[in-house]
C-alpha positions as CSV (number, residue, x, y, z in Angstrom):
1,M,-9.8,-8.2,-4.3
2,S,-7.6,-9.3,-7.2
3,K,-4.3,-11.0,-6.3
4,R,-2.4,-8.7,-8.7
5,V,-3.0,-5.2,-9.8
6,P,-1.3,-3.9,-13.0
7,L,1.0,-1.1,-12.1
8,C,-0.4,1.2,-14.7
9,R,-3.8,1.0,-12.9
10,A,-2.1,1.9,-9.7
11,V,-0.6,5.0,-11.4
12,A,-4.1,6.1,-12.5
13,A,-5.5,5.7,-9.0
14,L,-2.6,7.6,-7.4
15,A,-2.1,10.3,-10.0
16,L,-5.8,11.1,-10.5
17,G,-7.3,10.3,-7.1
18,T,-8.3,13.1,-4.8
19,V,-7.7,11.7,-1.3
20,A,-10.0,13.4,1.2
21,L,-8.0,12.7,4.3
22,A,-8.7,14.2,7.7
23,G,-5.7,15.3,9.8
24,C,-4.4,12.8,12.3
25,S,-6.0,13.0,15.7
26,S,-2.6,13.0,17.4
27,T,1.1,12.8,16.4
28,H,2.9,9.6,17.0
29,P,6.7,9.4,17.2
30,R,8.5,8.1,14.2
31,R,9.6,4.5,14.1
32,A,11.0,2.2,11.4
33,P,9.2,-1.2,11.7
34,L,11.7,-3.3,9.7
35,G,11.3,-7.0,10.1
36,E,7.9,-6.6,11.8
37,P,4.6,-8.0,10.5
38,F,2.2,-5.3,9.1
39,P,-0.6,-4.8,11.7
40,A,-3.7,-6.9,11.1
41,V,-6.3,-4.4,10.0
42,I,-9.5,-4.3,7.9
43,G,-9.9,-1.7,5.2
44,E,-12.3,-1.2,2.3
45,S,-11.3,-0.7,-1.3
46,L,-13.0,2.0,-3.4
47,A,-14.7,-0.9,-5.2
48,G,-16.5,-1.6,-1.9
49,E,-14.6,-4.8,-1.1
50,R,-13.5,-5.7,2.4
51,V,-9.8,-6.1,2.5
52,E,-7.8,-7.7,5.3
53,L,-4.2,-6.4,5.5
54,P,-1.7,-8.1,5.3
55,T,-3.6,-11.4,4.9
56,D,-5.1,-10.6,1.5
57,L,-1.6,-9.8,0.2
58,A,0.1,-13.0,1.4
59,G,2.1,-15.2,-0.9
60,E,4.1,-12.6,-2.8
61,P,5.7,-9.2,-2.0
62,A,3.6,-6.0,-2.1
63,I,4.4,-2.3,-1.9
64,L,2.1,-0.3,0.4
65,L,2.0,3.5,0.1
66,V,0.5,4.8,3.4
67,G,-0.8,8.3,3.7
68,Y,-2.0,10.1,6.8
69,V,-3.0,13.5,5.4
70,Q,-4.3,14.8,2.1
71,N,-1.0,16.6,1.4
72,A,0.9,13.3,1.4
73,Q,-0.7,12.5,-2.0
74,F,2.0,14.6,-3.7
75,D,4.7,12.5,-2.2
76,L,2.9,9.2,-3.0
77,D,2.3,10.2,-6.6
78,R,6.0,10.8,-7.1
79,W,6.7,7.3,-5.6
80,I,4.3,5.6,-8.0
81,L,5.6,7.4,-11.0
82,G,9.1,6.5,-10.1
83,L,8.2,2.9,-9.7
84,V,6.4,2.9,-13.1
85,Q,9.5,4.3,-14.7
86,L,11.5,1.5,-13.2
87,G,9.0,-1.1,-14.4
88,T,8.3,-2.4,-10.9
89,R,6.4,-5.7,-11.1
90,A,5.3,-6.1,-7.5
91,R,1.7,-5.2,-6.5
92,V,1.3,-1.6,-5.4
93,I,-1.5,-0.6,-3.0
94,E,-2.3,2.9,-1.7
95,V,-3.6,2.9,1.9
96,P,-5.2,6.2,3.0
97,T,-5.3,5.9,6.8
98,I,-7.8,8.0,8.7
99,E,-7.8,8.0,12.5
100,G,-10.7,9.0,14.7
101,L,-14.4,8.2,15.0
102,V,-15.7,11.1,13.0
103,P,-14.0,10.2,9.6
104,G,-15.4,6.7,10.0
105,L,-18.9,8.0,10.3
106,F,-18.4,9.8,6.9
107,A,-16.6,6.9,5.2
108,G,-19.3,6.6,2.5
109,R,-18.9,10.3,1.6
110,I,-15.1,10.2,1.7
111,G,-15.1,7.1,-0.5
112,E,-17.5,8.8,-2.9
113,G,-15.2,11.8,-3.2
114,M,-12.2,9.6,-4.0
115,R,-14.1,7.5,-6.5
116,G,-15.1,10.7,-8.3
117,G,-11.6,11.3,-9.6
118,I,-10.5,7.7,-10.2
119,P,-11.6,5.4,-13.1
120,A,-13.7,2.5,-11.8
121,E,-11.2,-0.1,-13.0
122,D,-8.7,1.4,-10.6
123,W,-10.8,1.4,-7.4
124,G,-9.3,-1.9,-6.2
125,V,-5.8,-0.5,-5.6
126,V,-7.0,2.1,-3.1
127,V,-7.8,0.6,0.3
128,T,-8.9,3.0,3.1
129,V,-8.5,2.1,6.7
130,Y,-10.5,4.0,9.4
131,G,-10.7,4.3,13.2
132,E,-8.9,1.7,15.4
133,G,-7.2,0.1,12.4
134,A,-5.9,3.4,11.2
135,E,-4.6,4.3,14.7
136,R,-2.8,0.9,14.9
137,I,-0.9,1.7,11.7
138,A,-0.2,5.3,12.7
139,K,1.3,4.3,16.0
140,W,3.3,1.5,14.3
141,T,5.1,3.8,11.8
142,G,4.7,7.1,13.5
143,T,3.1,10.2,12.0
144,D,5.9,12.8,12.4
145,R,6.2,14.9,9.2
146,P,2.8,13.6,7.9
147,R,3.2,15.1,4.4
148,N,5.7,12.3,3.8
149,G,4.1,9.0,2.8
150,R,5.2,5.8,4.5
151,V,6.5,3.4,1.8
152,L,6.7,-0.2,2.8
153,L,7.7,-3.4,1.0
154,L,6.1,-6.5,2.5
155,D,7.6,-9.9,1.9
156,A,5.4,-12.9,1.1
157,Q,4.7,-13.4,4.8
158,G,3.6,-9.8,5.4
159,R,6.7,-8.6,7.1
160,V,8.4,-5.3,6.4
161,A,11.5,-5.9,4.2
162,W,12.0,-2.2,3.4
163,F,10.7,1.1,4.8
164,H,11.1,4.7,4.0
165,D,9.4,7.9,5.3
166,R,11.7,10.8,4.3
167,G,10.1,11.7,1.0
168,Y,10.6,10.6,-2.5
169,S,14.1,9.8,-3.7
170,A,15.0,8.3,-7.1
171,G,17.8,6.4,-5.5
172,K,15.6,4.9,-2.9
173,A,13.0,4.0,-5.5
174,A,15.6,2.1,-7.4
175,E,16.7,0.4,-4.2
176,L,13.0,-0.5,-3.4
177,D,12.5,-1.9,-7.0
178,A,15.6,-4.0,-6.8
179,L,14.6,-5.6,-3.5
180,A,11.0,-6.1,-4.7
181,R,12.4,-8.0,-7.7
182,E,14.5,-10.2,-5.5
183,L,11.6,-11.0,-3.3
184,L,9.4,-11.9,-6.3
185,V,12.0,-14.4,-7.4
186,R,12.2,-15.9,-3.9
187,A,8.4,-16.2,-3.8
188,S,8.2,-18.0,-7.1
189,P,8.3,-21.8,-7.3
190,A,11.9,-22.8,-7.8
191,N,11.2,-25.5,-10.5
192,G,7.8,-24.5,-12.0
193,P,4.7,-26.7,-11.4
194,P,5.1,-30.1,-9.8
195,P,5.4,-33.1,-12.2
196,D,2.6,-35.5,-13.0
197,E,2.5,-38.9,-11.3
198,D,4.3,-40.5,-14.2
199,G,7.2,-38.0,-13.7
200,S,6.5,-35.9,-16.7
201,P,6.4,-32.1,-16.3
């Protein structure tokens, strides 16, 4: 998986993708996991790559757009379009999260359906998590009001610096963008590359 995904590619994946999500197997009470590390789970990108979250995102901030049902796509699309308008520079990854054994058995067919509406160059920004990993995320954020996406900003260590699950808001998108920019600055080397042994830059 590439370390950075151009935001315009994320837009294409989110705006054009048809996310074939099954309904959650159960409803989990809402919670806001601020300050907590994102659960360690394994997903698969539409490009067929194994992705470890949050490990593969470590080192710089990233925005995760988590959806539990197909109807959440409308909310997530608005978030990504809002972030594009703001010129957000952080990585943006969509995480369709599908609980239960049966969806996992049909993972290949579900992935094929999603790839059918997304250009191949954008497949890397959609990472689907099935089964136990999906249940871990669902319990961690809660699934009340599942049509609302869960929007999370992870810091460079994979901890939640910002969380929202009440639907798209232009004001909240601006707040998210501002914090993401701040975290990007913090994650950057303070004085550029280290000097050579002779002391020259």
